[in-house]
C-alpha positions in Angstrom: -171.5 -28.6 -149.7 -172.8 -31.2 -147.1 -176.6 -31.3 -147.4 -176.8 -31.0 -143.5 -175.2 -27.7 -143.8 -177.3 -26.2 -146.6 -179.7 -23.4 -145.4 -183.3 -24.5 -145.4 -185.7 -22.4 -147.3 -188.6 -20.7 -145.5 -191.0 -23.4 -146.7 -188.6 -26.2 -145.6 -188.4 -24.5 -142.1 -192.2 -24.2 -141.8 -192.5 -27.9 -142.8 -190.1 -28.9 -140.1 -191.7 -26.8 -137.5 -194.8 -28.9 -138.1 -192.9 -31.7 -136.5 -191.6 -29.7 -133.6 -194.5 -28.5 -131.4 -193.7 -25.3 -129.6 -190.8 -24.4 -131.7 -190.7 -21.4 -133.9 -188.4 -19.5 -136.3 -187.3 -16.1 -135.0 -185.3 -14.6 -137.7 -182.5 -17.0 -138.3 -182.8 -18.8 -135.1 -185.0 -21.9 -134.2 -186.3 -21.4 -130.8 -188.2 -22.9 -128.0 -188.9 -22.0 -124.3 -189.5 -24.6 -121.6 -191.1 -24.2 -118.1 -190.5 -26.5 -115.3 -191.8 -27.0 -111.7 -188.5 -25.7 -110.2 -184.8 -25.0 -110.9 -183.4 -28.5 -110.5 -185.3 -30.1 -113.4 -184.5 -27.0 -115.6 -180.8 -27.4 -114.7 -180.8 -31.1 -115.2 -182.2 -30.7 -118.7 -179.3 -28.4 -119.5 -176.9 -31.0 -118.7 -178.8 -33.6 -120.8 -178.8 -31.2 -123.8 -175.1 -30.6 -123.3 -174.6 -34.4 -123.6 -176.6 -34.5 -126.8 -174.8 -31.5 -128.2 -171.4 -33.1 -127.6 -172.5 -36.2 -129.3 -173.9 -34.2 -132.4 -171.0 -31.7 -132.4 -173.5 -29.1 -132.7 -174.5 -26.5 -130.0 -177.5 -24.2 -129.2 -177.6 -21.2 -127.1 -179.1 -22.2 -123.7 -180.5 -19.7 -121.3 -181.4 -21.0 -117.9 -183.7 -19.2 -115.5 -185.2 -20.3 -112.2 -187.8 -22.5 -113.8 -187.5 -22.0 -117.4 -185.0 -22.8 -120.2 -184.8 -21.0 -123.6 -183.2 -22.6 -126.6 -182.1 -20.9 -129.7 -180.0 -22.7 -132.4 -178.6 -21.9 -136.0 -175.6 -23.1 -137.7 -172.9 -20.6 -137.3 -170.5 -22.0 -139.8 -172.7 -21.0 -142.8 -173.5 -17.5 -141.5 -176.1 -18.2 -138.8 -178.9 -19.9 -140.9 -181.2 -22.8 -140.0 -180.1 -26.1 -141.4 -180.9 -29.7 -141.0 -178.3 -29.8 -138.1 -180.6 -27.5 -136.1 -183.7 -29.3 -136.8 -182.1 -32.5 -135.8 -180.8 -31.1 -132.5 -184.3 -29.5 -131.8 -185.8 -32.9 -132.4 -183.5 -34.6 -129.9 -184.2 -31.9 -127.3 -188.0 -32.5 -127.8 -187.4 -36.2 -127.2 -185.9 -35.7 -123.8 -188.0 -32.7 -122.7 -191.0 -34.7 -121.2 -188.8 -36.7 -119.0 -187.6 -33.6 -117.4 -191.1 -32.4 -116.7 -190.8 -29.6 -119.3 -193.9 -28.0 -120.6 
């Protein structure tokens, strides 16, 4: 099996979360909520995340509110577990968050 697709152990997940401030493991999902100063910056971040997801071929569940965005991700192809793919996507999302005014 591709190492990117192997489920991470609880210990590995906790280690990776140390590199992803604001993210948490909720069951078998890697999650983060962001707040914005209005709707447009939140919507713009959704579009930017969509571009990253297409590039990676890996997608999160995005829930857009007026001034907030919730992200939840796991790897469906292995039964909905957290893998390196999820951590990688979360890291890429974190890299763009500040530019969108996310907090």
